[in-house]
One Martini backbone bead per residue (centre of mass of N, CA, C, O) as a GRO file, in nm:
protein
  306
    1MET     BB    1  12.579  20.102   7.663
    2ALA     BB    2  12.517  19.788   7.507
    3LEU     BB    3  12.659  19.666   7.211
    4LEU     BB    4  12.667  19.504   6.887
    5HIS     BB    5  12.890  19.393   6.640
    6LEU     BB    6  12.825  19.339   6.303
    7ARG     BB    7  12.958  19.084   6.067
    8VAL     BB    8  12.923  19.028   5.714
    9VAL     BB    9  13.001  18.757   5.489
   10ALA     BB   10  12.904  18.766   5.133
   11PRO     BB   11  12.758  18.738   4.868
   12GLN     BB   12  12.616  18.991   4.703
   13PRO     BB   13  12.315  18.910   4.706
   14THR     BB   14  12.317  18.852   5.013
   15ALA     BB   15  12.423  19.121   5.113
   16ASP     BB   16  12.187  19.289   5.017
   17ALA     BB   17  11.978  19.139   5.189
   18VAL     BB   18  12.105  19.204   5.462
   19ALA     BB   19  12.085  19.510   5.443
   20ASP     BB   20  11.775  19.517   5.424
   21VAL     BB   21  11.719  19.385   5.695
   22LEU     BB   22  11.868  19.594   5.874
   23HIS     BB   23  11.713  19.853   5.785
   24GLN     BB   24  11.429  19.713   5.902
   25HIS     BB   25  11.549  19.676   6.187
   26GLN     BB   26  11.504  19.677   6.507
   27GLY     BB   27  11.814  19.790   6.662
   28ALA     BB   28  11.950  19.895   6.398
   29ILE     BB   29  12.268  20.048   6.323
   30ALA     BB   30  12.498  20.148   6.112
   31VAL     BB   31  12.451  20.060   5.821
   32GLN     BB   32  12.693  19.876   5.603
   33LEU     BB   33  12.829  19.850   5.280
   34ALA     BB   34  13.168  19.816   5.280
   35GLY     BB   35  13.257  19.582   5.072
   36GLU     BB   36  13.508  19.410   4.902
   37THR     BB   37  13.636  19.083   4.915
   38SER     BB   38  13.780  18.777   4.857
   39ASP     BB   39  13.493  18.641   5.002
   40GLY     BB   40  13.321  18.910   4.975
   41TRP     BB   41  13.079  19.091   5.119
   42VAL     BB   42  13.045  19.365   5.352
   43VAL     BB   43  12.847  19.379   5.654
   44THR     BB   44  12.747  19.635   5.888
   45ALA     BB   45  12.651  19.666   6.249
   46ASP     BB   46  12.460  19.795   6.517
   47LEU     BB   47  12.329  19.627   6.815
   48ALA     BB   48  12.081  19.537   7.006
   49ARG     BB   49  12.070  19.265   7.204
   50GLU     BB   50  11.747  19.207   7.187
   51CYS     BB   51  11.767  19.162   6.849
   52VAL     BB   52  11.974  18.935   6.764
   53ASP     BB   53  11.829  18.662   6.753
   54GLU     BB   54  11.621  18.738   6.533
   55LEU     BB   55  11.826  18.822   6.321
   56LEU     BB   56  11.982  18.556   6.297
   57ALA     BB   57  11.740  18.400   6.186
   58GLU     BB   58  11.726  18.565   5.922
   59LEU     BB   59  12.011  18.495   5.822
   60HIS     BB   60  11.967  18.191   5.807
   61ARG     BB   61  11.738  18.215   5.587
   62LEU     BB   62  11.973  18.331   5.384
   63HIS     BB   63  12.233  18.148   5.408
   64VAL     BB   64  12.504  18.273   5.515
   65THR     BB   65  12.668  18.020   5.642
   66ASP     BB   66  12.703  17.857   5.370
   67HIS     BB   67  12.889  18.121   5.225
   68GLY     BB   68  12.985  18.256   5.504
   69LEU     BB   69  12.991  18.521   5.768
   70ILE     BB   70  12.950  18.555   6.135
   71THR     BB   71  13.000  18.834   6.355
   72LEU     BB   72  13.046  18.914   6.713
   73GLU     BB   73  13.087  19.221   6.909
   74PRO     BB   74  13.143  19.391   7.187
   75LEU     BB   75  13.005  19.710   7.305
   76ASP     BB   76  13.050  19.842   7.609
   77THR     BB   77  13.040  20.145   7.477
   78ALA     BB   78  12.746  20.358   7.401
   79LEU     BB   79  12.697  20.681   7.260
   80GLY     BB   80  12.395  20.836   7.191
   81SER     BB   81  12.114  20.859   6.996
   82LEU     BB   82  12.146  20.593   6.844
   83ALA     BB   83  12.169  20.409   7.087
   84ASP     BB   84  11.902  20.491   7.210
   85ARG     BB   85  11.726  20.399   6.974
   86ALA     BB   86  11.797  20.102   6.973
   87ASP     BB   87  11.702  20.045   7.266
   88ARG     BB   88  11.406  20.147   7.221
   89ASP     BB   89  11.318  19.970   6.969
   90ALA     BB   90  11.393  19.726   7.108
   91PRO     BB   91  11.270  19.448   7.241
   92GLY     BB   92  11.312  19.460   7.559
   93GLU     BB   93  11.594  19.339   7.749
   94ALA     BB   94  11.926  19.299   7.751
   95ALA     BB   95  11.960  19.117   8.012
   96ASP     BB   96  11.726  18.900   7.893
   97ALA     BB   97  11.884  18.821   7.649
   98VAL     BB   98  11.904  18.550   7.412
   99ILE     BB   99  12.181  18.409   7.237
  100TRP     BB  100  12.184  18.108   7.100
  101ASP     BB  101  12.433  18.093   6.918
  102GLU     BB  102  12.627  18.185   7.135
  103LEU     BB  103  12.567  17.966   7.344
  104VAL     BB  104  12.637  17.720   7.175
  105ALA     BB  105  12.927  17.802   7.104
  106ARG     BB  106  13.033  17.833   7.397
  107THR     BB  107  12.953  17.549   7.514
  108GLY     BB  108  13.090  17.381   7.297
  109GLU     BB  109  13.382  17.471   7.365
  110ASP     BB  110  13.363  17.399   7.681
  111SER     BB  111  13.288  17.074   7.609
  112THR     BB  112  13.559  16.998   7.512
  113LEU     BB  113  13.785  16.739   7.486
  114THR     BB  114  14.097  16.821   7.631
  115GLY     BB  115  14.400  16.856   7.759
  116THR     BB  116  14.333  17.113   7.925
  117PHE     BB  117  14.084  17.003   8.067
  118LEU     BB  118  14.222  16.762   8.205
  119ALA     BB  119  14.432  16.919   8.361
  120PHE     BB  120  14.231  17.089   8.531
  121MET     BB  121  14.093  16.847   8.662
  122VAL     BB  122  14.334  16.731   8.803
  123LEU     BB  123  14.441  16.978   8.956
  124ALA     BB  124  14.179  17.033   9.113
  125THR     BB  125  14.162  16.751   9.251
  126LEU     BB  126  14.438  16.775   9.396
  127LEU     BB  127  14.367  17.021   9.564
  128ALA     BB  128  14.135  16.887   9.710
  129ALA     BB  129  14.302  16.662   9.839
  130ILE     BB  130  14.482  16.849  10.000
  131GLY     BB  131  14.252  16.982  10.159
  132VAL     BB  132  14.164  16.720  10.302
  133VAL     BB  133  14.439  16.629  10.446
  134THR     BB  134  14.466  16.940  10.574
  135ASP     BB  135  14.194  17.077  10.637
  136SER     BB  136  14.149  17.302  10.388
  137SER     BB  137  13.913  17.521  10.278
  138VAL     BB  138  14.082  17.701  10.094
  139THR     BB  139  14.184  17.483   9.899
  140VAL     BB  140  13.910  17.390   9.813
  141VAL     BB  141  13.815  17.653   9.689
  142GLY     BB  142  14.041  17.661   9.478
  143ALA     BB  143  13.945  17.407   9.331
  144MET     BB  144  13.671  17.519   9.242
  145VAL     BB  145  13.785  17.742   9.059
  146VAL     BB  146  13.961  17.558   8.864
  147GLY     BB  147  13.729  17.410   8.774
  148PRO     BB  148  13.572  17.311   8.438
  149GLU     BB  149  13.274  17.165   8.467
  150PHE     BB  150  13.051  17.380   8.379
  151GLY     BB  151  13.066  17.367   8.074
  152PRO     BB  152  12.948  17.081   8.019
  153LEU     BB  153  12.690  17.124   8.179
  154ALA     BB  154  12.585  17.352   8.001
  155GLY     BB  155  12.592  17.192   7.737
  156VAL     BB  156  12.379  16.985   7.814
  157ALA     BB  157  12.151  17.180   7.868
  158VAL     BB  158  12.147  17.315   7.589
  159GLY     BB  159  12.113  17.058   7.419
  160LEU     BB  160  11.837  16.970   7.539
  161VAL     BB  161  11.676  17.232   7.466
  162ARG     BB  162  11.790  17.240   7.148
  163ARG     BB  163  11.844  16.951   7.034
  164ARG     BB  164  12.171  16.908   7.070
  165PHE     BB  165  12.306  16.595   7.088
  166GLY     BB  166  12.603  16.654   7.033
  167LEU     BB  167  12.642  16.836   7.282
  168VAL     BB  168  12.562  16.632   7.494
  169ARG     BB  169  12.780  16.423   7.428
  170ARG     BB  170  13.025  16.605   7.466
  171GLY     BB  171  12.974  16.675   7.764
  172ALA     BB  172  12.964  16.386   7.877
  173VAL     BB  173  13.243  16.300   7.792
  174ALA     BB  174  13.396  16.515   7.949
  175LEU     BB  175  13.292  16.436   8.231
  176VAL     BB  176  13.371  16.139   8.243
  177ALA     BB  177  13.672  16.166   8.161
  178GLY     BB  178  13.753  16.380   8.366
  179PHE     BB  179  13.676  16.236   8.635
  180ALA     BB  180  13.828  15.978   8.584
  181ALA     BB  181  14.112  16.103   8.556
  182ALA     BB  182  14.119  16.252   8.824
  183ILE     BB  183  14.073  16.014   9.018
  184LEU     BB  184  14.305  15.837   8.920
  185ALA     BB  185  14.539  16.036   8.964
  186THR     BB  186  14.477  16.089   9.267
  187SER     BB  187  14.506  15.796   9.359
  188LEU     BB  188  14.799  15.744   9.270
  189LEU     BB  189  14.927  15.980   9.437
  190SER     BB  190  14.809  15.884   9.710
  191LEU     BB  191  14.954  15.616   9.713
  192ILE     BB  192  15.237  15.733   9.715
  193ALA     BB  193  15.204  15.911   9.967
  194ARG     BB  194  15.149  15.670  10.154
  195GLY     BB  195  15.415  15.511  10.097
  196VAL     BB  196  15.600  15.770  10.210
  197GLY     BB  197  15.425  15.911  10.454
  198LEU     BB  198  15.238  16.175  10.398
  199ILE     BB  199  14.986  15.983  10.442
  200SER     BB  200  14.691  15.896  10.646
  201PRO     BB  201  14.404  15.805  10.804
  202SER     BB  202  14.431  16.045  11.016
  203ASN     BB  203  14.372  16.284  10.808
  204ILE     BB  204  14.040  16.168  10.785
  205SER     BB  205  13.994  16.174  11.088
  206GLY     BB  206  13.754  16.276  11.285
  207ASN     BB  207  13.611  16.557  11.421
  208ASN     BB  208  13.552  16.875  11.308
  209ARG     BB  209  13.590  16.912  11.010
  210GLU     BB  210  13.598  17.143  10.758
  211THR     BB  211  13.549  16.901  10.516
  212GLU     BB  212  13.274  16.743  10.572
  213PHE     BB  213  13.076  16.862  10.348
  214ILE     BB  214  13.165  16.678  10.111
  215TYR     BB  215  13.036  16.386  10.258
  216HIS     BB  216  12.730  16.535  10.315
  217PRO     BB  217  12.464  16.454  10.182
  218GLY     BB  218  12.162  16.645  10.081
  219TRP     BB  219  11.923  16.876  10.038
  220PHE     BB  220  12.134  17.111  10.029
  221SER     BB  221  12.287  17.006   9.790
  222LEU     BB  222  12.056  17.035   9.585
  223ILE     BB  223  11.985  17.331   9.633
  224THR     BB  224  12.263  17.444   9.563
  225ALA     BB  225  12.274  17.330   9.273
  226VAL     BB  226  12.025  17.481   9.165
  227VAL     BB  227  12.112  17.767   9.224
  228ALA     BB  228  12.386  17.750   9.068
  229GLY     BB  229  12.270  17.673   8.794
  230THR     BB  230  12.098  17.927   8.756
  231ALA     BB  231  12.323  18.137   8.786
  232GLY     BB  232  12.509  18.030   8.561
  233MET     BB  233  12.312  18.063   8.321
  234LEU     BB  234  12.259  18.363   8.358
  235SER     BB  235  12.554  18.447   8.312
  236LEU     BB  236  12.571  18.343   8.019
  237THR     BB  237  12.319  18.491   7.888
  238SER     BB  238  12.431  18.792   8.010
  239SER     BB  239  12.748  18.815   8.022
  240LYS     BB  240  12.812  18.756   8.348
  241SER     BB  241  13.103  18.609   8.438
  242ALA     BB  242  13.151  18.685   8.742
  243ALA     BB  243  12.932  18.489   8.861
  244LEU     BB  244  13.081  18.214   8.819
  245VAL     BB  245  13.260  18.211   9.069
  246GLY     BB  246  13.025  18.154   9.266
  247VAL     BB  247  12.951  17.884   9.147
  248PHE     BB  248  13.224  17.731   9.187
  249ILE     BB  249  13.210  17.793   9.525
  250SER     BB  250  12.915  17.627   9.582
  251VAL     BB  251  13.019  17.353   9.473
  252THR     BB  252  13.110  16.981   9.520
  253THR     BB  253  13.258  16.833   9.280
  254ILE     BB  254  13.566  16.831   9.303
  255PRO     BB  255  13.590  16.761   9.609
  256ALA     BB  256  13.441  16.491   9.580
  257ALA     BB  257  13.653  16.360   9.398
  258GLY     BB  258  13.899  16.392   9.589
  259ASN     BB  259  13.771  16.237   9.835
  260ALA     BB  260  13.719  15.971   9.692
  261ALA     BB  261  14.016  15.902   9.641
  262VAL     BB  262  14.133  15.928   9.929
  263GLY     BB  263  13.934  15.734  10.075
  264GLY     BB  264  14.018  15.477   9.919
  265VAL     BB  265  14.326  15.476   9.989
  266LEU     BB  266  14.254  15.506  10.321
  267GLY     BB  267  13.984  15.319  10.375
  268GLN     BB  268  13.732  15.536  10.348
  269TRP     BB  269  13.454  15.428  10.200
  270HIS     BB  270  13.227  15.608  10.300
  271GLU     BB  271  13.345  15.868  10.174
  272THR     BB  272  13.343  15.780   9.887
  273TRP     BB  273  13.036  15.725   9.850
  274GLN     BB  274  12.940  16.003   9.952
  275SER     BB  275  13.096  16.170   9.743
  276LEU     BB  276  12.960  16.048   9.493
  277ALA     BB  277  12.682  16.140   9.569
  278GLN     BB  278  12.747  16.440   9.572
  279LEU     BB  279  12.833  16.453   9.279
  280GLY     BB  280  12.566  16.359   9.151
  281ILE     BB  281  12.379  16.578   9.268
  282ASN     BB  282  12.530  16.822   9.138
  283LEU     BB  283  12.512  16.744   8.840
  284VAL     BB  284  12.204  16.717   8.821
  285GLY     BB  285  12.121  16.994   8.944
  286ILE     BB  286  12.266  17.182   8.744
  287THR     BB  287  12.143  17.079   8.480
  288ALA     BB  288  11.844  17.112   8.544
  289ALA     BB  289  11.852  17.415   8.614
  290GLY     BB  290  11.968  17.512   8.344
  291GLY     BB  291  11.732  17.405   8.167
  292LEU     BB  292  11.498  17.556   8.310
  293THR     BB  293  11.606  17.840   8.265
  294LEU     BB  294  11.592  17.828   7.954
  295LEU     BB  295  11.287  17.780   7.936
  296VAL     BB  296  11.201  18.044   8.070
  297LEU     BB  297  11.351  18.233   7.877
  298ARG     BB  298  11.203  18.144   7.620
  299ALA     BB  299  10.913  18.209   7.714
  300THR     BB  300  10.963  18.511   7.766
  301ALA     BB  301  11.052  18.585   7.479
  302ARG     BB  302  10.781  18.502   7.338
  303ARG     BB  303  10.599  18.698   7.496
  304HIS     BB  304  10.741  18.957   7.393
  305ALA     BB  305  10.696  18.899   7.084
  306THR     BB  306  10.368  18.914   7.126
   0.00000   0.00000   0.00000
């Protein structure tokens, strides 16, 4: 059974109020006013996942974060009658619970434009380009796994649903800058490779290529993006990160960017435009599906609460 460990640091009057809320809250066990620190009083408790979002809303109403700190840590294994009681008393199912503060914080961090994010975007797109010119679907799949683009896509979806437009803007900036930098870097390196004779138009010509799926957008491209976006958002909200790997290797965002760069350098402009169309379909489909998934989860949670 999985529980979450809550730790709150707040001034003494607020800490007392937090302890009272926890004592009265279904799904909270082992509540303790742990003592005083240099920054305030510490309150701890173990919580059933399905009660956390409601409890955090109550702590926000006490203005805990204005003058203190809230942390949550997963307890992967919790055994005993107290854990059974917490799971029994808390409404709903742990796997279906969405902790909105956790989701906003996680996607906000993953949506930030950083040097590391740009490096992974460039490296993933370069891998995809290598897969295209060598007609290696294995290398293309590797590029899909390396690509970090799902974080900003999830951030845009969460920001739209929660009306956190700063998060939407942050994710959009990361996506635009990331793909622009990746395509530009891949184009420049492809131009150098062509100049020294490493690649030529013959590398991406001919029929029955294993990587043709990259630049053939269609209805199944959109369907795949929608399914992957739904699965990706469910994996984030349920903390089942292993499922994200399947999301990464099911959509052709990074490969499309790599193929667009190579196609332009080698004069295959039809592949460039079709790859960019594939990229756009995937970005829109993943974001829309992620947002709709969150709306359904929010409606489901409200129904359980009533």
